[in-house]
C-alpha positions in Angstrom: -2.2 3.9 -2.6 -1.8 6.8 -5.1 -4.7 7.2 -8.0 -2.0 8.4 -10.7 1.2 6.3 -11.6 4.2 7.0 -14.2 6.5 5.4 -16.0 10.0 6.0 -17.1 11.5 6.6 -20.7 14.3 4.7 -19.8 11.9 1.1 -18.7 9.3 1.7 -21.6 11.3 2.7 -24.6 14.4 0.5 -24.2 15.1 -2.1 -26.7 14.2 -4.7 -24.3 10.7 -3.6 -23.6 10.0 -2.9 -27.0 11.2 -6.1 -28.3 8.1 -7.9 -25.8 4.7 -8.9 -27.7 2.7 -6.4 -27.5 0.3 -8.4 -25.3 3.2 -8.0 -23.0 3.6 -4.8 -22.9 0.5 -3.9 -22.5 0.1 -6.3 -19.2 2.5 -4.1 -17.7 1.2 -1.0 -18.2 -1.9 -2.4 -16.1 0.5 -4.1 -13.4 2.1 -0.2 -13.1 -1.7 1.2 -12.4 -2.8 -1.7 -10.0 0.2 -2.0 -8.2 0.3 -0.6 -4.4 3.5 1.9 -3.8 5.8 -0.7 -3.6 5.3 -1.8 -7.0 3.3 -5.2 -5.2 0.3 -6.7 -7.4 -1.7 -9.3 -6.2 -4.5 -11.2 -7.8 -2.8 -11.5 -11.0 -5.1 -14.7 -11.9 -8.1 -12.2 -11.4 -6.6 -9.2 -13.5 -5.7 -11.9 -16.3 -9.8 -13.0 -16.8 -10.7 -9.1 -16.5 -8.6 -7.6 -18.8 -8.9 -10.4 -21.1 -5.0 -9.9 -23.0 -2.3 -11.6 -22.2 -2.0 -14.8 -20.3 0.7 -16.8 -18.5 3.1 -17.0 -21.2 3.5 -13.2 -21.4 4.6 -13.5 -17.4 7.2 -16.0 -18.1 8.7 -13.2 -20.9 8.5 -10.7 -18.5 10.3 -12.7 -15.9 12.9 -13.9 -18.0 13.7 -10.0 -19.1 13.8 -9.1 -16.1 10.7 -6.8 -16.0 8.7 -8.4 -12.9 10.1 -10.8 -10.2 7.4 -13.4 -8.4 7.5 -14.2 -5.1 7.9 -17.3 -4.0 4.7 -18.6 -3.2 3.5 -17.7 -6.5 0.7 -15.1 -5.6 2.5 -12.1 -5.6 4.2 -9.9 -8.5 7.0 -7.1 -8.4 7.6 -4.6 -10.9 11.3 -4.3 -10.5 12.3 -1.0 -12.0 9.2 0.0 -9.7 11.5 2.9 -8.2 12.5 3.8 -11.7 8.6 4.7 -13.0 7.7 5.7 -9.4 9.3 7.3 -6.6 6.5 8.8 -4.4 6.9 11.6 -2.0 7.1 10.7 1.9 4.0 11.8 3.0 1.8 10.3 0.1 3.8 7.0 0.2 1.9 3.9 2.0 3.8 1.0 2.6 2.6 -1.9 1.0 0.6 -4.7 3.2 2.4 -7.7 2.1 5.2 -7.1 4.5 6.5 -10.8 4.5 6.7 -10.4 0.3 8.7 -7.2 0.4 11.0 -8.9 3.0 11.3 -11.8 1.1 11.8 -9.5 -2.3 14.6 -7.1 -0.4 16.5 -10.1 0.5 16.9 -11.0 -2.9 18.5 -7.9 -3.8 15.5 -5.6 -4.8 15.3 -1.9 -3.6 12.3 -0.4 -2.0 11.3 2.9 -0.6 12.8 3.9 2.7 12.1 6.1 5.3 15.4 8.1 4.1 14.9 7.0 0.3 12.4 9.4 -2.1 11.3 12.9 -2.7 11.2 15.1 0.8 7.8 16.0 2.4 8.9 19.8 1.8 7.3 20.2 -1.0 4.1 22.1 -1.4 1.6 19.5 -1.1 -1.5 19.0 -4.1 -4.1 20.4 -2.2 -6.5 17.9 -4.2 -4.9 14.3 -2.8 -5.5 13.0 0.3 -2.5 11.4 1.9 -3.5 7.7 3.2 -1.0 8.0 6.2 -2.6 11.1 7.4 -5.8 9.5 6.9 -4.9 6.5 8.9 -3.3 8.4 11.2 -6.4 11.1 12.3 -7.7 10.8 15.6 -11.7 9.1 15.3 -12.6 13.1 16.6 -11.6 14.5 13.4 -13.2 11.8 11.3 -16.4 12.3 13.4 -18.5 13.9 10.8 -17.6 10.3 8.5 -18.8 7.9 11.5 -22.5 9.7 11.6 -23.1 8.7 8.2 -22.7 9.0 4.2 -23.6 12.0 2.5 -26.2 12.0 -0.2 -24.3 12.6 -3.5 -26.8 15.4 -4.2 -26.4 16.9 -1.3 -25.2 20.6 -0.8 -23.4 21.9 2.3 -26.4 23.2 5.0 -26.2 26.4 6.9 -25.1 27.3 10.1 -28.5 26.7 11.6 -29.3 23.8 9.6 -26.4 22.2 11.1 -27.5 23.7 14.7 -30.7 22.2 14.0 -28.7 18.7 12.9 -27.4 18.5 16.1 -30.0 19.0 18.3 -31.5 16.4 16.9 -28.5 14.0 16.6 -28.4 13.2 13.2 -25.2 13.4 12.3 -23.9 15.4 9.3 -26.0 13.1 6.9 -29.0 14.7 8.0 -31.4 16.2 5.6 -35.3 17.8 5.8 -36.4 16.0 2.8 -38.4 12.8 3.8 -37.5 11.2 0.9 -33.5 12.1 1.4 -33.5 10.7 4.9 -34.8 7.4 3.9 -32.3 7.4 1.0 -29.4 8.6 4.0 -30.9 5.6 5.7 -30.5 3.1 2.8 -27.0 4.4 1.9 -25.5 3.6 5.7 -27.0 0.7 6.1 -25.0 -0.7 2.4 -22.2 0.4 3.7 -22.5 -1.6 6.8 -23.3 -4.5 5.3 -20.3 -3.9 2.4 -17.9 -3.2 5.4 -19.0 -5.8 7.3 -18.4 -8.2 4.7 -14.7 -7.2 4.5 -14.2 -7.2 8.2 -15.4 -10.7 8.7 -13.1 -11.6 5.9 -9.9 -9.9 7.2 -9.4 -7.9 10.7 -7.0 -6.1 8.7 -9.6 -3.9 7.1 -10.4 -1.8 10.2 -7.6 0.4 9.1 -9.1 1.2 5.7 -12.7 1.8 7.2 -12.4 5.8 7.1 -10.9 5.5 3.2 -13.9 3.0 2.6 -16.3 5.3 3.5 -14.7 8.2 1.2 -14.7 5.9 -1.6 -17.9 4.6 -0.9 -19.8 8.4 -0.5 -18.4 8.3 -4.7 -20.4 5.8 -5.7 -24.1 6.4 -7.4 -26.8 5.0 -5.3 -26.7 2.3 -7.6 -23.3 1.6 -7.6 -23.4 1.3 -3.6 -26.1 -1.9 -4.1 -23.6 -3.3 -6.3 -20.5 -2.8 -4.2 -23.0 -4.1 -0.9 -23.9 -7.4 -3.1 -20.4 -7.5 -4.2 -18.8 -7.9 -1.1 -20.8 -11.2 -0.1 -20.2 -12.5 -3.3 -16.3 -12.3 -2.8 -16.5 -12.8 1.0 -17.8 -16.2 -0.2 -15.8 -17.0 -3.1 -12.0 -16.0 -1.5 -13.1 -18.4 1.5 -13.8 -21.1 -1.4 -10.2 -20.7 -3.3 -8.4 -21.6 0.6 -5.8 -19.3 0.2 -4.5 -16.9 3.2 -7.1 -14.1 3.8 -3.6 -12.0 4.2 -3.7 -12.0 0.7 -7.2 -11.1 0.1 -7.8 -7.6 -1.5 -8.9 -5.1 1.2 -12.3 -3.0 1.5 -10.9 0.3 0.3 -9.1 -1.5 -3.2 -12.0 -3.0 -3.7 -13.9 -0.1 -4.6 -10.9 2.0 -5.6 -10.7 -0.4 -8.5 -14.0 -0.9 -9.6 -13.8 -5.1 -8.5 -17.1 -4.8 -6.9 -18.3 -4.8 -10.5 -16.5 -8.2 -11.5 -18.1 -10.0 -8.3 -21.8 -9.4 -9.2 -21.8 -13.2 -9.4 -19.8 -15.9 -8.3 -16.9 -16.2 -10.5 -15.5 -19.4 -12.6 -11.8 -20.5 -12.4 -10.9 -21.0 -15.5 -7.1 -20.3 -15.2 -5.6 -23.4 -14.1 -2.8 -24.1 -12.1 0.5 -23.6 -13.6 3.3 -25.4 -11.6 6.3 -23.2 -13.5 4.5 -19.9 -12.2 3.8 -21.4 -9.0 -0.3 -20.6 -9.7 
């Protein structure tokens, strides 16, 4: 999923948008940032609690004005002008995980990015960004450095001599000479295994996100890695208690990318209540 989003002036500077309450406008911008590459937003109740602004009344207003749509089960929100705001290049586009929701919305006449719809891939790429599709389609041998351990965040590049020594010792890419660093590396590996196992136990869909999850996990500080490992268990238990279908659960990659692990250091309390009009 892209980490940068855009908003069209045609949408957010229109009279209809500017007539919305300030809280509704704010929610629209936040939804635009957290939506997947097809403009679909999950965990709406959680976002309302996390932001501390806006309410279900704001959602109703945006639905009435046509800025968002809600799936029939009331679990997902779709930003109706998504393609006006964001039209990703094909090599950076990652199709939504919510295939059934997309089919439902397409049947209602909403447009989504297709094979021949979007910016062509021939434009030179920005080497600072990683294509999610490319990462998922890489053969395991190309990611073998990640399979053997998580590099320490303060670790510098090793020399060829050190790399040869690492191979001889069978320690993998994460090997370091200092004993304290070796122990830190082992701790990081075990924390990632603990973190990812909880998501894998929740839903097998996470297996496709392992490489991406690992890339984000190694960017965290040591303290944040401990937080993430703890939060993964809390989220696992909390989500199972909700009774919702696991296909709607947040995957291991987005849980780190959106810093959700900071919210699940303790079991959350559900204070939102059920709204029969919205269906959630």
